[in-house]
Backbone as XML, in Angstrom:
<?xml version="1.0"?>
<chain id="A" units="angstrom">
  <residue number="1" name="MET">
    <atom name="N" x="77.099" y="119.137" z="160.623"/>
    <atom name="CA" x="78.217" y="118.394" z="160.092"/>
    <atom name="C" x="79.373" y="119.376" z="159.825"/>
  </residue>
  <residue number="2" name="SER">
    <atom name="N" x="80.563" y="119.063" z="160.259"/>
    <atom name="CA" x="81.690" y="119.952" z="160.091"/>
    <atom name="C" x="82.198" y="119.960" z="158.665"/>
  </residue>
  <residue number="3" name="GLU">
    <atom name="N" x="82.935" y="121.026" z="158.327"/>
    <atom name="CA" x="83.493" y="121.118" z="156.984"/>
    <atom name="C" x="84.539" y="120.003" z="156.754"/>
  </residue>
  <residue number="4" name="GLU">
    <atom name="N" x="85.330" y="119.686" z="157.806"/>
    <atom name="CA" x="86.333" y="118.603" z="157.637"/>
    <atom name="C" x="85.625" y="117.252" z="157.369"/>
  </residue>
  <residue number="5" name="SER">
    <atom name="N" x="84.519" y="117.009" z="158.016"/>
    <atom name="CA" x="83.786" y="115.739" z="157.785"/>
    <atom name="C" x="83.263" y="115.680" z="156.371"/>
  </residue>
  <residue number="6" name="LEU">
    <atom name="N" x="82.746" y="116.823" z="155.824"/>
    <atom name="CA" x="82.288" y="116.852" z="154.474"/>
    <atom name="C" x="83.403" y="116.590" z="153.479"/>
  </residue>
  <residue number="7" name="VAL">
    <atom name="N" x="84.607" y="117.135" z="153.720"/>
    <atom name="CA" x="85.740" y="116.928" z="152.856"/>
    <atom name="C" x="86.130" y="115.423" z="152.876"/>
  </residue>
  <residue number="8" name="LYS">
    <atom name="N" x="86.145" y="114.831" z="154.062"/>
    <atom name="CA" x="86.494" y="113.407" z="154.171"/>
    <atom name="C" x="85.484" y="112.561" z="153.437"/>
  </residue>
  <residue number="9" name="GLN">
    <atom name="N" x="84.174" y="112.881" z="153.521"/>
    <atom name="CA" x="83.186" y="112.137" z="152.798"/>
    <atom name="C" x="83.359" y="112.246" z="151.315"/>
  </residue>
  <residue number="10" name="GLY">
    <atom name="N" x="83.690" y="113.481" z="150.838"/>
    <atom name="CA" x="83.930" y="113.673" z="149.406"/>
    <atom name="C" x="85.110" y="112.869" z="148.918"/>
  </residue>
  <residue number="11" name="VAL">
    <atom name="N" x="86.192" y="112.841" z="149.713"/>
    <atom name="CA" x="87.372" y="112.058" z="149.307"/>
    <atom name="C" x="87.054" y="110.569" z="149.283"/>
  </residue>
  <residue number="12" name="ALA">
    <atom name="N" x="86.306" y="110.142" z="150.286"/>
    <atom name="CA" x="85.915" y="108.693" z="150.306"/>
    <atom name="C" x="85.086" y="108.313" z="149.124"/>
  </residue>
  <residue number="13" name="LYS">
    <atom name="N" x="84.114" y="109.158" z="148.768"/>
    <atom name="CA" x="83.292" y="108.875" z="147.555"/>
    <atom name="C" x="84.097" y="108.933" z="146.312"/>
  </residue>
  <residue number="14" name="GLY">
    <atom name="N" x="85.015" y="109.883" z="146.214"/>
    <atom name="CA" x="85.891" y="109.997" z="145.044"/>
    <atom name="C" x="86.792" y="108.802" z="144.873"/>
  </residue>
  <residue number="15" name="THR">
    <atom name="N" x="87.334" y="108.329" z="146.017"/>
    <atom name="CA" x="88.218" y="107.142" z="145.968"/>
    <atom name="C" x="87.425" y="105.920" z="145.551"/>
  </residue>
  <residue number="16" name="ALA">
    <atom name="N" x="86.224" y="105.780" z="146.061"/>
    <atom name="CA" x="85.410" y="104.610" z="145.689"/>
    <atom name="C" x="85.059" y="104.633" z="144.228"/>
  </residue>
  <residue number="17" name="MET">
    <atom name="N" x="84.624" y="105.798" z="143.728"/>
    <atom name="CA" x="84.275" y="105.878" z="142.325"/>
    <atom name="C" x="85.487" y="105.756" z="141.427"/>
  </residue>
  <residue number="18" name="GLY">
    <atom name="N" x="86.598" y="106.324" z="141.834"/>
    <atom name="CA" x="87.864" y="106.143" z="141.121"/>
    <atom name="C" x="88.262" y="104.696" z="140.994"/>
  </residue>
  <residue number="19" name="GLY">
    <atom name="N" x="88.173" y="103.973" z="142.081"/>
    <atom name="CA" x="88.461" y="102.549" z="142.086"/>
    <atom name="C" x="87.543" y="101.796" z="141.161"/>
  </residue>
  <residue number="20" name="ALA">
    <atom name="N" x="86.274" y="102.124" z="141.179"/>
    <atom name="CA" x="85.277" y="101.461" z="140.311"/>
    <atom name="C" x="85.577" y="101.713" z="138.839"/>
  </residue>
  <residue number="21" name="VAL">
    <atom name="N" x="85.883" y="102.983" z="138.505"/>
    <atom name="CA" x="86.216" y="103.327" z="137.114"/>
    <atom name="C" x="87.448" y="102.579" z="136.677"/>
  </residue>
  <residue number="22" name="LEU">
    <atom name="N" x="88.463" y="102.548" z="137.517"/>
    <atom name="CA" x="89.722" y="101.835" z="137.126"/>
    <atom name="C" x="89.461" y="100.338" z="137.025"/>
  </residue>
  <residue number="23" name="LEU">
    <atom name="N" x="88.611" y="99.792" z="137.872"/>
    <atom name="CA" x="88.316" y="98.359" z="137.805"/>
    <atom name="C" x="87.599" y="97.987" z="136.525"/>
  </residue>
  <residue number="24" name="VAL">
    <atom name="N" x="86.643" y="98.807" z="136.115"/>
    <atom name="CA" x="85.965" y="98.544" z="134.840"/>
    <atom name="C" x="86.937" y="98.712" z="133.686"/>
  </residue>
  <residue number="25" name="THR">
    <atom name="N" x="87.824" y="99.705" z="133.773"/>
    <atom name="CA" x="88.822" y="99.911" z="132.730"/>
    <atom name="C" x="89.771" y="98.708" z="132.628"/>
  </residue>
  <residue number="26" name="VAL">
    <atom name="N" x="90.202" y="98.214" z="133.747"/>
    <atom name="CA" x="91.065" y="97.022" z="133.767"/>
    <atom name="C" x="90.329" y="95.817" z="133.171"/>
  </residue>
  <residue number="27" name="GLY">
    <atom name="N" x="89.085" y="95.674" z="133.503"/>
    <atom name="CA" x="88.292" y="94.563" z="132.963"/>
    <atom name="C" x="88.182" y="94.657" z="131.476"/>
  </residue>
  <residue number="28" name="VAL">
    <atom name="N" x="87.939" y="95.843" z="130.917"/>
    <atom name="CA" x="87.824" y="96.001" z="129.484"/>
    <atom name="C" x="89.176" y="95.746" z="128.807"/>
  </residue>
  <residue number="29" name="LEU">
    <atom name="N" x="90.268" y="96.268" z="129.380"/>
    <atom name="CA" x="91.600" y="96.018" z="128.820"/>
    <atom name="C" x="91.938" y="94.526" z="128.827"/>
  </residue>
  <residue number="30" name="GLU">
    <atom name="N" x="91.615" y="93.878" z="129.935"/>
    <atom name="CA" x="91.857" y="92.440" z="130.024"/>
    <atom name="C" x="91.066" y="91.677" z="128.998"/>
  </residue>
  <residue number="31" name="PHE">
    <atom name="N" x="89.807" y="92.076" z="128.788"/>
    <atom name="CA" x="88.962" y="91.433" z="127.797"/>
    <atom name="C" x="89.461" y="91.622" z="126.396"/>
  </residue>
  <residue number="32" name="LEU">
    <atom name="N" x="89.916" y="92.859" z="126.076"/>
    <atom name="CA" x="90.493" y="93.142" z="124.772"/>
    <atom name="C" x="91.792" y="92.361" z="124.545"/>
  </residue>
  <residue number="33" name="GLN">
    <atom name="N" x="92.554" y="92.213" z="125.586"/>
    <atom name="CA" x="93.781" y="91.440" z="125.524"/>
    <atom name="C" x="93.439" y="89.996" z="125.209"/>
  </residue>
  <residue number="34" name="GLY">
    <atom name="N" x="92.401" y="89.465" z="125.809"/>
    <atom name="CA" x="91.971" y="88.125" z="125.552"/>
    <atom name="C" x="91.487" y="87.933" z="124.098"/>
  </residue>
  <residue number="35" name="ILE">
    <atom name="N" x="90.741" y="88.891" z="123.594"/>
    <atom name="CA" x="90.291" y="88.822" z="122.207"/>
    <atom name="C" x="91.477" y="88.801" z="121.261"/>
  </residue>
  <residue number="36" name="SER">
    <atom name="N" x="92.448" y="89.631" z="121.575"/>
    <atom name="CA" x="93.660" y="89.688" z="120.737"/>
    <atom name="C" x="94.386" y="88.339" z="120.706"/>
  </residue>
  <residue number="37" name="ALA">
    <atom name="N" x="94.461" y="87.691" z="121.863"/>
    <atom name="CA" x="95.155" y="86.427" z="121.944"/>
    <atom name="C" x="94.335" y="85.298" z="121.268"/>
  </residue>
  <residue number="38" name="VAL">
    <atom name="N" x="93.026" y="85.289" z="121.467"/>
    <atom name="CA" x="92.166" y="84.248" z="120.881"/>
    <atom name="C" x="92.184" y="84.363" z="119.344"/>
  </residue>
  <residue number="39" name="ALA">
    <atom name="N" x="92.201" y="85.603" z="118.856"/>
    <atom name="CA" x="92.194" y="85.826" z="117.404"/>
    <atom name="C" x="93.530" y="85.627" z="116.784"/>
  </residue>
  <residue number="40" name="LYS">
    <atom name="N" x="94.548" y="85.276" z="117.579"/>
    <atom name="CA" x="95.910" y="85.061" z="117.129"/>
    <atom name="C" x="96.404" y="86.284" z="116.326"/>
  </residue>
  <residue number="41" name="ASP">
    <atom name="N" x="96.183" y="87.416" z="116.936"/>
    <atom name="CA" x="96.630" y="88.681" z="116.345"/>
    <atom name="C" x="98.129" y="88.736" z="116.255"/>
  </residue>
  <residue number="42" name="GLU">
    <atom name="N" x="98.649" y="89.474" z="115.269"/>
    <atom name="CA" x="100.094" y="89.537" z="115.096"/>
    <atom name="C" x="100.826" y="90.340" z="116.146"/>
  </residue>
  <residue number="43" name="VAL">
    <atom name="N" x="100.065" y="91.047" z="117.048"/>
    <atom name="CA" x="100.722" y="91.835" z="118.067"/>
    <atom name="C" x="101.188" y="90.972" z="119.254"/>
  </residue>
  <residue number="44" name="ILE">
    <atom name="N" x="100.763" y="89.735" z="119.310"/>
    <atom name="CA" x="101.167" y="88.847" z="120.375"/>
    <atom name="C" x="102.539" y="88.264" z="120.066"/>
  </residue>
  <residue number="45" name="LEU">
    <atom name="N" x="103.443" y="88.393" z="120.998"/>
    <atom name="CA" x="104.807" y="87.901" z="120.799"/>
    <atom name="C" x="104.871" y="86.467" z="121.312"/>
  </residue>
  <residue number="46" name="VAL">
    <atom name="N" x="105.252" y="85.578" z="120.462"/>
    <atom name="CA" x="105.458" y="84.186" z="120.885"/>
    <atom name="C" x="106.931" y="83.909" z="120.715"/>
  </residue>
  <residue number="47" name="GLY">
    <atom name="N" x="107.663" y="83.971" z="121.844"/>
    <atom name="CA" x="109.111" y="83.880" z="121.795"/>
    <atom name="C" x="109.620" y="82.523" z="122.194"/>
  </residue>
  <residue number="48" name="ALA">
    <atom name="N" x="110.750" y="82.540" z="122.865"/>
    <atom name="CA" x="111.420" y="81.302" z="123.287"/>
    <atom name="C" x="110.601" y="80.586" z="124.339"/>
  </residue>
  <residue number="49" name="GLU">
    <atom name="N" x="111.057" y="79.414" z="124.696"/>
    <atom name="CA" x="110.384" y="78.611" z="125.681"/>
    <atom name="C" x="110.275" y="79.384" z="127.004"/>
  </residue>
  <residue number="50" name="TYR">
    <atom name="N" x="109.170" y="79.235" z="127.624"/>
    <atom name="CA" x="108.882" y="79.995" z="128.886"/>
    <atom name="C" x="108.341" y="78.979" z="129.876"/>
  </residue>
  <residue number="51" name="THR">
    <atom name="N" x="108.725" y="79.120" z="131.134"/>
    <atom name="CA" x="108.342" y="78.154" z="132.133"/>
    <atom name="C" x="106.830" y="77.998" z="132.299"/>
  </residue>
  <residue number="52" name="TYR">
    <atom name="N" x="106.080" y="79.079" z="132.233"/>
    <atom name="CA" x="104.641" y="79.037" z="132.385"/>
    <atom name="C" x="103.932" y="79.138" z="131.054"/>
  </residue>
  <residue number="53" name="LYS">
    <atom name="N" x="104.481" y="78.515" z="130.030"/>
    <atom name="CA" x="103.990" y="78.672" z="128.683"/>
    <atom name="C" x="102.669" y="77.865" z="128.513"/>
  </residue>
  <residue number="54" name="PHE">
    <atom name="N" x="101.693" y="78.581" z="128.092"/>
    <atom name="CA" x="100.415" y="78.008" z="127.644"/>
    <atom name="C" x="100.296" y="78.328" z="126.181"/>
  </residue>
  <residue number="55" name="ASP">
    <atom name="N" x="99.371" y="77.675" z="125.508"/>
    <atom name="CA" x="99.019" y="78.084" z="124.167"/>
    <atom name="C" x="98.463" y="79.497" z="124.206"/>
  </residue>
  <residue number="56" name="VAL">
    <atom name="N" x="98.699" y="80.327" z="123.234"/>
    <atom name="CA" x="98.237" y="81.690" z="123.220"/>
    <atom name="C" x="96.717" y="81.717" z="123.290"/>
  </residue>
  <residue number="57" name="THR">
    <atom name="N" x="96.030" y="80.772" z="122.687"/>
    <atom name="CA" x="94.592" y="80.723" z="122.730"/>
    <atom name="C" x="94.090" y="80.465" z="124.185"/>
  </residue>
  <residue number="58" name="ALA">
    <atom name="N" x="94.796" y="79.609" z="124.903"/>
    <atom name="CA" x="94.464" y="79.349" z="126.296"/>
    <atom name="C" x="94.593" y="80.630" z="127.124"/>
  </residue>
  <residue number="59" name="TRP">
    <atom name="N" x="95.708" y="81.360" z="126.903"/>
    <atom name="CA" x="95.896" y="82.634" z="127.610"/>
    <atom name="C" x="94.788" y="83.602" z="127.210"/>
  </residue>
  <residue number="60" name="GLY">
    <atom name="N" x="94.361" y="83.556" z="125.968"/>
    <atom name="CA" x="93.305" y="84.448" z="125.549"/>
    <atom name="C" x="92.000" y="84.171" z="126.285"/>
  </residue>
  <residue number="61" name="TRP">
    <atom name="N" x="91.633" y="82.931" z="126.443"/>
    <atom name="CA" x="90.431" y="82.582" z="127.198"/>
    <atom name="C" x="90.557" y="82.937" z="128.660"/>
  </residue>
  <residue number="62" name="ILE">
    <atom name="N" x="91.717" y="82.735" z="129.206"/>
    <atom name="CA" x="91.940" y="83.168" z="130.599"/>
    <atom name="C" x="91.657" y="84.677" z="130.769"/>
  </residue>
  <residue number="63" name="HIS">
    <atom name="N" x="92.216" y="85.454" z="129.861"/>
    <atom name="CA" x="92.059" y="86.910" z="129.897"/>
    <atom name="C" x="90.620" y="87.350" z="129.628"/>
  </residue>
  <residue number="64" name="LEU">
    <atom name="N" x="89.922" y="86.630" z="128.702"/>
    <atom name="CA" x="88.538" y="86.940" z="128.425"/>
    <atom name="C" x="87.642" y="86.768" z="129.694"/>
  </residue>
  <residue number="65" name="VAL">
    <atom name="N" x="87.782" y="85.615" z="130.313"/>
    <atom name="CA" x="86.971" y="85.325" z="131.488"/>
    <atom name="C" x="87.333" y="86.259" z="132.640"/>
  </residue>
  <residue number="66" name="LEU">
    <atom name="N" x="88.633" y="86.458" z="132.858"/>
    <atom name="CA" x="89.102" y="87.339" z="133.941"/>
    <atom name="C" x="88.616" y="88.739" z="133.688"/>
  </residue>
  <residue number="67" name="GLY">
    <atom name="N" x="88.677" y="89.207" z="132.459"/>
    <atom name="CA" x="88.262" y="90.570" z="132.132"/>
    <atom name="C" x="86.788" y="90.763" z="132.423"/>
  </residue>
  <residue number="68" name="ALA">
    <atom name="N" x="85.982" y="89.769" z="132.066"/>
    <atom name="CA" x="84.541" y="89.870" z="132.320"/>
    <atom name="C" x="84.257" y="89.935" z="133.830"/>
  </residue>
  <residue number="69" name="VAL">
    <atom name="N" x="84.966" y="89.104" z="134.592"/>
    <atom name="CA" x="84.730" y="89.095" z="136.038"/>
    <atom name="C" x="85.214" y="90.385" z="136.654"/>
  </residue>
  <residue number="70" name="VAL">
    <atom name="N" x="86.393" y="90.892" z="136.237"/>
    <atom name="CA" x="86.874" y="92.162" z="136.775"/>
    <atom name="C" x="85.937" y="93.290" z="136.474"/>
  </residue>
  <residue number="71" name="ALA">
    <atom name="N" x="85.412" y="93.374" z="135.259"/>
    <atom name="CA" x="84.426" y="94.431" z="134.911"/>
    <atom name="C" x="83.166" y="94.304" z="135.718"/>
  </residue>
  <residue number="72" name="ALA">
    <atom name="N" x="82.728" y="93.080" z="135.972"/>
    <atom name="CA" x="81.511" y="92.842" z="136.761"/>
    <atom name="C" x="81.703" y="93.322" z="138.201"/>
  </residue>
  <residue number="73" name="VAL">
    <atom name="N" x="82.861" y="93.066" z="138.761"/>
    <atom name="CA" x="83.190" y="93.555" z="140.092"/>
    <atom name="C" x="83.237" y="95.055" z="140.122"/>
  </residue>
  <residue number="74" name="GLY">
    <atom name="N" x="83.773" y="95.666" z="139.035"/>
    <atom name="CA" x="83.807" y="97.132" z="138.962"/>
    <atom name="C" x="82.411" y="97.712" z="138.902"/>
  </residue>
  <residue number="75" name="VAL">
    <atom name="N" x="81.508" y="97.095" z="138.162"/>
    <atom name="CA" x="80.106" y="97.551" z="138.116"/>
    <atom name="C" x="79.480" y="97.371" z="139.526"/>
  </residue>
  <residue number="76" name="GLY">
    <atom name="N" x="79.826" y="96.317" z="140.195"/>
    <atom name="CA" x="79.336" y="96.147" z="141.581"/>
    <atom name="C" x="79.839" y="97.229" z="142.512"/>
  </residue>
  <residue number="77" name="LEU">
    <atom name="N" x="81.048" y="97.661" z="142.332"/>
    <atom name="CA" x="81.563" y="98.794" z="143.132"/>
    <atom name="C" x="80.813" y="100.060" z="142.866"/>
  </residue>
  <residue number="78" name="PHE">
    <atom name="N" x="80.438" y="100.305" z="141.597"/>
    <atom name="CA" x="79.580" y="101.451" z="141.292"/>
    <atom name="C" x="78.291" y="101.374" z="142.063"/>
  </residue>
  <residue number="79" name="ALA">
    <atom name="N" x="77.712" y="100.186" z="142.135"/>
    <atom name="CA" x="76.458" y="100.015" z="142.804"/>
    <atom name="C" x="76.575" y="100.053" z="144.355"/>
  </residue>
  <residue number="80" name="GLY">
    <atom name="N" x="77.808" y="99.886" z="144.833"/>
    <atom name="CA" x="78.055" y="99.984" z="146.238"/>
    <atom name="C" x="77.754" y="98.713" z="147.017"/>
  </residue>
  <residue number="81" name="VAL">
    <atom name="N" x="77.747" y="97.571" z="146.349"/>
    <atom name="CA" x="77.436" y="96.315" z="147.016"/>
    <atom name="C" x="78.688" y="95.824" z="147.755"/>
  </residue>
  <residue number="82" name="ILE">
    <atom name="N" x="78.488" y="95.203" z="148.888"/>
    <atom name="CA" x="79.563" y="94.798" z="149.774"/>
    <atom name="C" x="80.392" y="93.663" z="149.157"/>
  </residue>
  <residue number="83" name="TRP">
    <atom name="N" x="79.786" y="92.752" z="148.403"/>
    <atom name="CA" x="80.546" y="91.638" z="147.799"/>
    <atom name="C" x="81.593" y="92.187" z="146.854"/>
  </residue>
  <residue number="84" name="ALA">
    <atom name="N" x="81.309" y="93.260" z="146.159"/>
    <atom name="CA" x="82.290" y="93.848" z="145.219"/>
    <atom name="C" x="83.457" y="94.457" z="145.954"/>
  </residue>
  <residue number="85" name="ARG">
    <atom name="N" x="83.159" y="95.096" z="147.093"/>
    <atom name="CA" x="84.258" y="95.706" z="147.869"/>
    <atom name="C" x="85.176" y="94.602" z="148.469"/>
  </residue>
  <residue number="86" name="ILE">
    <atom name="N" x="84.585" y="93.479" z="148.802"/>
    <atom name="CA" x="85.385" y="92.372" z="149.359"/>
    <atom name="C" x="86.151" y="91.666" z="148.262"/>
  </residue>
  <residue number="87" name="SER">
    <atom name="N" x="85.530" y="91.436" z="147.125"/>
    <atom name="CA" x="86.165" y="90.657" z="146.065"/>
    <atom name="C" x="87.127" y="91.467" z="145.165"/>
  </residue>
  <residue number="88" name="ALA">
    <atom name="N" x="87.030" y="92.793" z="145.193"/>
    <atom name="CA" x="87.869" y="93.647" z="144.346"/>
    <atom name="C" x="89.377" y="93.406" z="144.581"/>
  </residue>
  <residue number="89" name="PRO">
    <atom name="N" x="89.862" y="93.450" z="145.850"/>
    <atom name="CA" x="91.313" y="93.190" z="146.048"/>
    <atom name="C" x="91.701" y="91.773" z="145.644"/>
  </residue>
  <residue number="90" name="ILE">
    <atom name="N" x="90.790" y="90.795" z="145.862"/>
    <atom name="CA" x="91.114" y="89.407" z="145.525"/>
    <atom name="C" x="91.222" y="89.224" z="144.009"/>
  </residue>
  <residue number="91" name="ILE">
    <atom name="N" x="90.268" y="89.757" z="143.285"/>
    <atom name="CA" x="90.273" y="89.616" z="141.828"/>
    <atom name="C" x="91.411" y="90.434" z="141.229"/>
  </residue>
  <residue number="92" name="CYS">
    <atom name="N" x="91.740" y="91.576" z="141.818"/>
    <atom name="CA" x="92.862" y="92.381" z="141.321"/>
    <atom name="C" x="94.194" y="91.636" z="141.567"/>
  </residue>
  <residue number="93" name="GLY">
    <atom name="N" x="94.310" y="90.976" z="142.722"/>
    <atom name="CA" x="95.488" y="90.173" z="142.996"/>
    <atom name="C" x="95.642" y="89.041" z="142.018"/>
  </residue>
  <residue number="94" name="LEU">
    <atom name="N" x="94.542" y="88.381" z="141.692"/>
    <atom name="CA" x="94.586" y="87.348" z="140.687"/>
    <atom name="C" x="94.980" y="87.890" z="139.329"/>
  </residue>
  <residue number="95" name="SER">
    <atom name="N" x="94.420" y="89.047" z="138.977"/>
    <atom name="CA" x="94.781" y="89.680" z="137.692"/>
    <atom name="C" x="96.247" y="90.060" z="137.659"/>
  </residue>
  <residue number="96" name="ILE">
    <atom name="N" x="96.809" y="90.505" z="138.757"/>
    <atom name="CA" x="98.238" y="90.852" z="138.830"/>
    <atom name="C" x="99.051" y="89.600" z="138.539"/>
  </residue>
  <residue number="97" name="VAL">
    <atom name="N" x="98.711" y="88.491" z="139.144"/>
    <atom name="CA" x="99.439" y="87.218" z="138.941"/>
    <atom name="C" x="99.340" y="86.776" z="137.469"/>
  </residue>
  <residue number="98" name="VAL">
    <atom name="N" x="98.137" y="86.799" z="136.951"/>
    <atom name="CA" x="97.934" y="86.383" z="135.544"/>
    <atom name="C" x="98.730" y="87.255" z="134.601"/>
  </residue>
  <residue number="99" name="ASN">
    <atom name="N" x="98.725" y="88.579" z="134.824"/>
    <atom name="CA" x="99.466" y="89.496" z="133.947"/>
    <atom name="C" x="100.959" y="89.403" z="134.143"/>
  </residue>
  <residue number="100" name="PHE">
    <atom name="N" x="101.420" y="89.028" z="135.328"/>
    <atom name="CA" x="102.816" y="88.791" z="135.531"/>
    <atom name="C" x="103.279" y="87.573" z="134.711"/>
  </residue>
  <residue number="101" name="LEU">
    <atom name="N" x="102.470" y="86.554" z="134.648"/>
    <atom name="CA" x="102.788" y="85.403" z="133.848"/>
    <atom name="C" x="102.673" y="85.682" z="132.337"/>
  </residue>
  <residue number="102" name="TRP">
    <atom name="N" x="101.855" y="86.701" z="131.997"/>
    <atom name="CA" x="101.658" y="87.086" z="130.602"/>
    <atom name="C" x="102.752" y="88.040" z="130.110"/>
  </residue>
  <residue number="103" name="LEU">
    <atom name="N" x="103.640" y="88.508" z="130.990"/>
    <atom name="CA" x="104.666" y="89.482" z="130.636"/>
    <atom name="C" x="105.465" y="89.127" z="129.376"/>
  </residue>
  <residue number="104" name="PRO">
    <atom name="N" x="105.907" y="87.904" z="129.130"/>
    <atom name="CA" x="106.702" y="87.646" z="127.913"/>
    <atom name="C" x="105.922" y="87.861" z="126.610"/>
  </residue>
  <residue number="105" name="TYR">
    <atom name="N" x="104.607" y="87.797" z="126.673"/>
    <atom name="CA" x="103.820" y="87.932" z="125.456"/>
    <atom name="C" x="103.477" y="89.409" z="125.148"/>
  </residue>
  <residue number="106" name="GLN">
    <atom name="N" x="103.089" y="90.181" z="126.121"/>
    <atom name="CA" x="102.718" y="91.586" z="125.954"/>
    <atom name="C" x="103.221" y="92.366" z="127.143"/>
  </residue>
  <residue number="107" name="PRO">
    <atom name="N" x="104.532" y="92.667" z="127.188"/>
    <atom name="CA" x="105.092" y="93.310" z="128.405"/>
    <atom name="C" x="104.494" y="94.628" z="128.793"/>
  </residue>
  <residue number="108" name="TRP">
    <atom name="N" x="104.339" y="95.533" z="127.871"/>
    <atom name="CA" x="103.852" y="96.897" z="128.241"/>
    <atom name="C" x="102.416" y="96.851" z="128.658"/>
  </residue>
  <residue number="109" name="TRP">
    <atom name="N" x="101.609" y="96.087" z="127.943"/>
    <atom name="CA" x="100.210" y="95.959" z="128.289"/>
    <atom name="C" x="100.047" y="95.328" z="129.684"/>
  </residue>
  <residue number="110" name="ALA">
    <atom name="N" x="100.807" y="94.267" z="129.922"/>
    <atom name="CA" x="100.722" y="93.577" z="131.183"/>
    <atom name="C" x="101.164" y="94.478" z="132.325"/>
  </residue>
  <residue number="111" name="ILE">
    <atom name="N" x="102.222" y="95.226" z="132.148"/>
    <atom name="CA" x="102.696" y="96.150" z="133.193"/>
    <atom name="C" x="101.647" y="97.223" z="133.488"/>
  </residue>
  <residue number="112" name="THR">
    <atom name="N" x="101.016" y="97.720" z="132.441"/>
    <atom name="CA" x="99.953" y="98.705" z="132.604"/>
    <atom name="C" x="98.817" y="98.169" z="133.449"/>
  </residue>
  <residue number="113" name="ILE">
    <atom name="N" x="98.365" y="96.967" z="133.125"/>
    <atom name="CA" x="97.272" y="96.375" z="133.859"/>
    <atom name="C" x="97.682" y="96.073" z="135.315"/>
  </residue>
  <residue number="114" name="ILE">
    <atom name="N" x="98.913" y="95.613" z="135.515"/>
    <atom name="CA" x="99.400" y="95.362" z="136.860"/>
    <atom name="C" x="99.370" y="96.656" z="137.672"/>
  </residue>
  <residue number="115" name="ALA">
    <atom name="N" x="99.852" y="97.733" z="137.120"/>
    <atom name="CA" x="99.858" y="99.036" z="137.810"/>
    <atom name="C" x="98.447" y="99.510" z="138.149"/>
  </residue>
  <residue number="116" name="LEU">
    <atom name="N" x="97.519" y="99.373" z="137.177"/>
    <atom name="CA" x="96.126" y="99.764" z="137.443"/>
    <atom name="C" x="95.481" y="98.913" z="138.541"/>
  </residue>
  <residue number="117" name="ASN">
    <atom name="N" x="95.774" y="97.650" z="138.532"/>
    <atom name="CA" x="95.268" y="96.779" z="139.573"/>
    <atom name="C" x="95.780" y="97.171" z="140.948"/>
  </residue>
  <residue number="118" name="ALA">
    <atom name="N" x="97.072" y="97.554" z="141.031"/>
    <atom name="CA" x="97.634" y="97.975" z="142.322"/>
    <atom name="C" x="96.948" y="99.265" z="142.789"/>
  </residue>
  <residue number="119" name="VAL">
    <atom name="N" x="96.624" y="100.170" z="141.908"/>
    <atom name="CA" x="95.910" y="101.398" z="142.286"/>
    <atom name="C" x="94.529" y="101.081" z="142.776"/>
  </residue>
  <residue number="120" name="VAL">
    <atom name="N" x="93.842" y="100.122" z="142.108"/>
    <atom name="CA" x="92.497" y="99.743" z="142.550"/>
    <atom name="C" x="92.545" y="99.116" z="143.959"/>
  </residue>
  <residue number="121" name="ILE">
    <atom name="N" x="93.518" y="98.267" z="144.209"/>
    <atom name="CA" x="93.656" y="97.647" z="145.529"/>
    <atom name="C" x="93.839" y="98.720" z="146.564"/>
  </residue>
  <residue number="122" name="TRP">
    <atom name="N" x="94.666" y="99.734" z="146.287"/>
    <atom name="CA" x="94.887" y="100.808" z="147.206"/>
    <atom name="C" x="93.599" y="101.599" z="147.434"/>
  </residue>
  <residue number="123" name="ALA">
    <atom name="N" x="92.878" y="101.918" z="146.361"/>
    <atom name="CA" x="91.659" y="102.716" z="146.455"/>
    <atom name="C" x="90.592" y="102.005" z="147.267"/>
  </residue>
  <residue number="124" name="VAL">
    <atom name="N" x="90.460" y="100.721" z="147.017"/>
    <atom name="CA" x="89.405" y="99.980" z="147.762"/>
    <atom name="C" x="89.853" y="99.770" z="149.220"/>
  </residue>
  <residue number="125" name="ALA">
    <atom name="N" x="91.122" y="99.609" z="149.476"/>
    <atom name="CA" x="91.589" y="99.373" z="150.840"/>
    <atom name="C" x="91.509" y="100.651" z="151.671"/>
  </residue>
  <residue number="126" name="THR">
    <atom name="N" x="91.633" y="101.823" z="151.070"/>
    <atom name="CA" x="91.581" y="103.066" z="151.832"/>
    <atom name="C" x="90.166" y="103.654" z="151.940"/>
  </residue>
  <residue number="127" name="TRP">
    <atom name="N" x="89.252" y="103.078" z="151.193"/>
    <atom name="CA" x="87.847" y="103.585" z="151.186"/>
    <atom name="C" x="87.123" y="103.114" z="152.451"/>
  </residue>
  <residue number="128" name="ASP">
    <atom name="N" x="86.592" y="104.013" z="153.203"/>
    <atom name="CA" x="85.822" y="103.674" z="154.405"/>
    <atom name="C" x="84.371" y="104.053" z="154.217"/>
  </residue>
  <residue number="129" name="PRO">
    <atom name="N" x="83.499" y="103.090" z="153.841"/>
    <atom name="CA" x="82.121" y="103.417" z="153.591"/>
    <atom name="C" x="81.372" y="103.942" z="154.793"/>
  </residue>
  <residue number="130" name="ALA">
    <atom name="N" x="81.884" y="103.728" z="156.007"/>
    <atom name="CA" x="81.254" y="104.233" z="157.221"/>
    <atom name="C" x="81.313" y="105.747" z="157.279"/>
  </residue>
  <residue number="131" name="LYS">
    <atom name="N" x="82.268" y="106.331" z="156.579"/>
    <atom name="CA" x="82.411" y="107.803" z="156.572"/>
    <atom name="C" x="81.659" y="108.462" z="155.466"/>
  </residue>
  <residue number="132" name="ILE">
    <atom name="N" x="80.924" y="107.691" z="154.673"/>
    <atom name="CA" x="80.193" y="108.330" z="153.577"/>
    <atom name="C" x="78.828" y="108.761" z="154.057"/>
  </residue>
</chain>
């Protein structure tokens, strides 16, 4: 096996594990965001009328469920199962949309989660398990 091939394998494994770590992190952040909304914490901004306005508790439950699913997919990526690799970009895309709609309530937190989801999509899309 050539040195270049070993380097490529190392990069592929690092990208896969990095994506899995970020996905679990996003899931935990999403879950904590949901807990904060369900508990009607004072850090949630409830401002003027918004086109996609839901009750803050409804948003909280959406984030709780989505966070659990995102974290489960991240654990699946750690295990190397194919369903996790296929569903990771889909669930990250859904998380991006949900957090875009959540922007008026928690803008910095939502932007952070959107950015992390974009990195996970990139990591999973560039990972080639055939080269591992």
